[in-house]
C-alpha positions, 0 to 999 in steps of 0.5 A: 400282343393285344391278343395275349393280353386279353387272354391273360386278362380273361384267365387271371384270377380276379382280385377279391375285395370287400363288399363295402355295402355290407351292414357290418362294414357300413357300421364300422365305417360310421362308428370309426369315423365318429370315434377317430375324426377320420372322414368316412370317405377316407375310411371307405377308400382304405377298405376298398384297397383291402383284399380278403385273405382266406388263408388267414382264417385257416391259420387262425383256426390252427395256431401251433401254440394251441394244437401242439402238445408242450413238448413238441411246441418247445422243440421248435424254439430250442434248436441249437441254431436258434440259441446260437443266433440269439447269442450273436444278436445279444453280442451285437446289441449288448450295449442297447440291451444293457441300457434297456435292462438297467432302465426297465428292469427286464433281463436282456435274455427275455427280450432276446428270447421274445425276439427269437420266438416271434421273428427269429431276431427280426429276420421273419416279420411277416408276409401279409399286408397288415391291412388285408390281415386285419380287414379279413379278421375284422369282417370275415372271422366272427369269433374275434371280429370285435377285437380285430375291428378295434385293431383295424381302427388302431391301424387307421389311427397310425395312418392318421398320425403319419406313423405308418404307410398302411397300404404297404406295411406287412406283418403276421397273419394276425396283423402283428408288425415289426421285429417285436410283432406289435399289434396296432394298439400296442404300437400306439401305446408302447412303441418308443422312438429313441430319437427326440421327435422321431417316429418309432421304427420297429423294423430297423432301429434296435434302440426303438425295438428293444425299448418298446418291448421293455416298455410293453412288459413293464406297462403290463406289470413286469416286476424287476428282479423277480422270477418267471417260472419254476418247475414243480413236482407232486407226490400223487396224481393231480387233476389240475390240468382239467381246471387250468385257467390262465390267471394268477388264481393260486398262491404258493401257499395253496400249492404247498398245501396240495403237495406241490414242491415250491422253492423255499425262498418263495413266500406263501402269499406269492400269486401263481398259476399252475401250468401243465407242461405235457411231456412225450410220455408223462405230465409235468407241472410248472409254476408261473409267477407274475412275470410269467403272466406278463409274458402271456400278455404279449401272446396269450398262450401258456405254451408261448410264455414257457417257450420264451422262458426256456429259450431265455434260460438257455441263452443266459446259460450259454452266454455265461459259459461260452462267449460268442464271436461273430 
């Protein structure tokens, strides 16, 4: 048995760890200790438990919402099974969704759709240790290292405030957590505990989860009762795809002047973003309003926000036409 153990020890892949003597990690420890009040030695102990995950870097380089054309990306989220699952979830959480919609002004179908796109209604919340994911991206992914170092600091603050066990909590390859896939900064700013004096539970408590999601959207500018998107057409070839920028840098009036069809009930001064929506055999265009832009604050991808909108519309249409039974 001893010989077998020695052989296993010699052949097993070594556990990788971060070199805590690296200048950038030393600087992170010192700055984070100064800004959070956490002892530097405690931060070192946390980082000593983190393991680099090279697969995360690969995933960051090729997210589906960036590499797939719109029509292929959309297909991922518009399957009949996902819509049926969403309707069943809506039925199960009908009372909570109605209360949250009334309080925050975010329609239930958009909350359900975000959950459907993010985690298949809370069923798939991620397999990576969040500490590993954020440390890997903070120290081994230079393109966005400053952002992920900030999120790693926020994770340490969640530990300080006794809101999470950061040694065990798991999430996405980018460090997003729970059914709504909140990053640590969003967790700290927007997560809500339904029970007084309670701690937000974004994995199991749907009162907390749905209220936290709506709170996030409202904090980012959600407008009660306003539209999210419209389809549009133009009677001549457009080159706007070459100029696309994810910002409300246009208005309904200027789109009309350029020949785009916009619903008559939209005022000329309404801020919009013209969104390219590639089809298999042509280019199409959509108009995003402020609420569309707010959804992109949840995930900064124009395709992601379109997928949420389309799934929300499909869920609303199906719910209105055919009640679902468990």
